[in-house]
N, C-alpha and C positions, 0 to 999 in steps of 0.2 A: 340283794343284788340285781338278783334277776326281776322283782319287781320293780326297782327304782330304772332297770331299762327299758322295761315293757312300760314305765310309764313316759319317759320321756321319747318312746317312738310313738305310745299316740298323743302325746304332745305335739312332737313336731307335725305327722300325720295331719291332727286338729288343724296349726294354724296352716297349713298349704290349700287342704276342704275350705278355710277363711279368704284366704290369701285370691282362691278363687274364683270363690262364691263372689266377694268384693267385685273384681272383674267382668263377670258377668253379670253384675246388677248397676253395675255404674255407680257402685258404693262409694262414700270415702266415710275412712275409721278414724275420728277424733277422737285422744286418751289422752287423759290425764298424769299426770307424775306421779299419782298414788295408786293409780294402776298396778297388778300385779307384772312382773317383767316380761311374763309371755304377752299379753296383752302388750305392754310398749314397745316390744320388736318384735311386731308386725303394723301395728298404725301406722296411716298414712302420715301423721301428724302428735306428735305430744306436746305437751304444752300447760299453760296456769294458764289462768280464766282471761288475762287478755287475750295472747297468743288464740286460744280455742274460742275467741270471740271472735278476732279478725277473723280466723279461716271458716268460721261461721260465715262469715260478708263475705267470702271471697268465693265459698265455691259452688260449681257451677252442678256438681254430682244431682243424681238422681235420688239417692238415699242415702243422708247420714244418719253413721252409726256412732252413738256417744258413751265411750267405754269413762262413766263418771258417772256425777250422781246427780240427782234429779233436776234441780233449778238448773243446771249445766244444760243437760238437753230441754231443758223451758225455752232458755236463751236462747239455745238455736234455729227452736222455730218460732220465735218470735223474731229474729233477726232472718227467718226462709220461711216465712207462714205460709207460700207452695209448695215447699219441701217436707215428704216425707221424712220424722225425725224420731229413732225409731232407740230404747235403750235395753239392756242387759236387763234389768234384772228395777219392774218401775219401784220396789223397796227401798233401792238406794236413796237412802234418802240424805240427808247433811242436819247435825247436831247444830251446828247454827242460823242454818236457814227453818229449823224448826222452832226456833229457842225467840223468831217473831213472828208472833201468831199477825194474821193482820187487823183483826179483831181490835185487837189489843193498842197494835201501832196506829190505827186509826184514830186511837182515842188520845194513844199521849200524843200525836202531832195538834192534835182539836188546843190543846194547851201551848203552842208554839206558833199560833198566827202567820207571827211575819219572823218565822224560821225559814229556808229552805232547805230541803231533804238531799245530802250525797247519800247513798245506801252503795253499798260495800256488793260487789258482784253478788255475793253468796248470802243471797237472799229472795223468797220463793220468786213468784211470777205478782204477786199477788201487793206483796210490797214493791218493787221498780214499778207498779201503776203509782202507787205514789209517792214517787220517788222524781226528783226534780232532774238529777243527775247522779250516773253509777259509774263508781273507781272500780279497781284493783288491788290488790295489795302492791300491787310495780308501779302504777301513778298515784295513787292515792293524795298525796306529795301536794302531785303538782295539779291537782285535782282540786284542789282545795287550794289550794296557791291563783288557782287562777279566779278569783272572785277577789272582792274589797274588802280589805283588813276589819269592813263596820259590820262585812254580812253579815248575820245570825246564822247558823247552821244545825242544824239536826244531821248525826250524824247514827247510820246504824246499819248492818246491827252488832260488829262486832266492835265491843268496848275497848277489847287490848288494842286493836287497829286503831281503831279513833284516839285513843290517848294516846296513841306514839303519835301519830299526826298532831293532835293538841300541842305535844311537848318536840317536837321539830320544827312547826310552824309559829307558837306561840299565841296559837286561837284558843280562844275557852267552847269547843262547840258543845252543843247540847249530846250526851252518848245513851244510844238507847243499851239496855245491860243485857247483852247477849255474849255469849262466846261458844270457838270451835274445841269441845270438846277434848280434841287428840291435840290439841298444842296449850288447851287451857291449863290442862293437871300436871305440863312439865317444871318439874322441880327445880330449883337453885342448888336443894341441897344434891339435888342428884347428881348436877351442872358442877357443880365446886367439888364435890368428890372424883369427876371424870377430871376435870382441871388439874386438880392434885395429883392423883396418877400418871396425867398426861401434859407435862409444863411445857410441852414444845406444840402443842394442837392447837386452830384457831379454834374459836366461839363460833357459830352463825347461827343466828337462828331468823324465823319469822315473825313479821311484826306482832301476828295471834298469838304469841306466847305473853305469858304477864308482861308487866313494866320491868320486874323486880329480875328477869331472865333476861331481857332485853338488855338491861341495864350491867349485865357480865359476857354481851356478847362482843364481838371480835369486829364481826361485820352484821347488819339486819337487809332485810331485803326481800324481794317476793323468789317464787321456788323458780323462776327461770337467774333471778339477780343469784340466787346464791350459787345457782352451778354456775353461773360465772364467772360468780367471784374464785371459787376452787377452784376453776380449774385455768387462772389467770396465776394465781396469788402464788407464788413462793413455798408457803410452807405445802409439809408433804403428809400434814397427819389434821385432819377439821373433825372435832364434835358436832353434830349437826344437830339444833334445836324443831326437828320437824316430821314429817312423819317419815316413816321407813322407806316407802315406795321411792323418794327421792332418790336412793343413796343407788338404786339401779342406775339410773344414769348417771350421777356425778364419776361410779367407779369404771361404769364407759368409757365417759372424757378423760379420764386420768387413773389411767392404770396402775398406773405406778404410788399413786397416792392411798392412804389408811383414813375412813371415813367409820365412825361410831356414833351412833343414832344414840340421845338421850333417852333412859329407859324412860318405864311409865312408872316402875314404882322399884322395892327391895330387891323383888324376883329377876330385875332385868328381864323383867315383858317388854315388847315388843312394838314400838307407839305406831302402832297399825291402827288407818279408821274402817271401823266394824260395815259403812255404808262402800266405801269403796272396792274393797276386797268381798261382799259380793257377787259382783262381777266375774263371773267364769271363763273359759276360751269355749266350753261347749253351753254357755247361756249365751253366750257372745255370739256363736255357729247359730243355734235354732234362732237366736233374734237375726238374724242376719237373711237367714231362711225364711223365717215365716214373715220378715216386716211386719213385727209387734216383739213387745207392744210398742203401744206407737203413743206420742204425746201430741198430748191433743188441748188447745187451749181457746178459749173464749175469741169473736175476731175482736173486741175490743177490750179483751186485756190483751193482746198481741200490738194492737195500735197504740195504748196504752204505753204497754210495756217498751216499746221499742223508742219513744224519744228521748227519754233518760240516757239509754243505752247509747243512741246516734249521735247525744250530746258529749258523751263520754269520746268516744271515739271522732266526734270532729274538735275538740280541745286537745286529744294528744295529737290531734294529725298536725294544730296547728301551734303546737308543742312542739315540734320532731320525734315523740315519743315511738311515735311508728313508724 
C-alpha cells in the first residue's frame, strides 16, 4: 500500500512538472484517447484523428508534443512544417499503418490508373503523398459520398473501415488488405458471451472492427462518436468494442454508467494498443524537456502530404462536419 501511495505522489509530481514545462516552452500537448489516463488528464486537447488534425492546424504553439503514435505526429508536422513536433517514443508505431508499405502500395495503385485514392488518416506520410484525399473514421462515409457514384475509388489501408463504408454507401471501392491489430482481433464469440451476460447493455463498436462484429453493434462510430453516444444514450451499461483507453473518458463523462471492454481472448486480456501504451509520463516529460525525439520529414513529403489532408478539411467544412 505504501508503494502504491508513493507511485501516486511521484505521478502527481511528474504531472505538475509536465504542466509547468509546457507553459515555460509554449508547448501544446495533443493526446489520443488511447493514451494512459495520466497523460489524458494533463493534455491540452484529447481527441480522435479528426479532432487532433484540426487542433494541429489551429495551434500557434512553438512546440507540438504528440502523445500518440508516429503517423499522428507526422500529420501534425505536415500541417505545421515550421513548428517543432516531438513524440515521446519514436518506436510508437501503428499496426495499421505498417500493414501498408509505400512500395507495395505504389505497385497496387498502378493496377488501377482510373481510380482516385482515399486513404484513412491512420497511414504513413508516404501513403498520404500517394492519396487524393484523406479521411478519418468520423468522416469517411461523408468524404466518400462527396464524390460522384461512378467515381472509381481505392480505399486504404483499413479493409474493415473500407468495407463498412462500402456497406453504408453502396459503393464498391477497391480495398487495400490492411487492418488494425487492436480492433481486428475482437471476436464475435467474446461479444456474444458479453451480451448474453449483460442483456441490458448496448454494444458500441469502432468501424475498424470486422464486419461480423459491426453487425452485432447497436452503434458504430469513431472514437468521438462512441463517446457522444454513451454520454447521451439513456442506457446505463455499454459493451465497448475498441481500445481500452477510451473507457477513461467514457467513465469521466458518465460516472454513473458501467462500461465493459471486449476482451481479446478467453483470459479476458485488456484490449490495449501496445504502441499507444509505449508513451509514459517519464518519456513525456523528457520529450518536452529535451525537445526530442523530433519528427523530421522531407520538404517534398510535407508538401505532397498536406494536399490530401487539406482536401479532407475543406470537404468537412463544406459539409458542416467541422
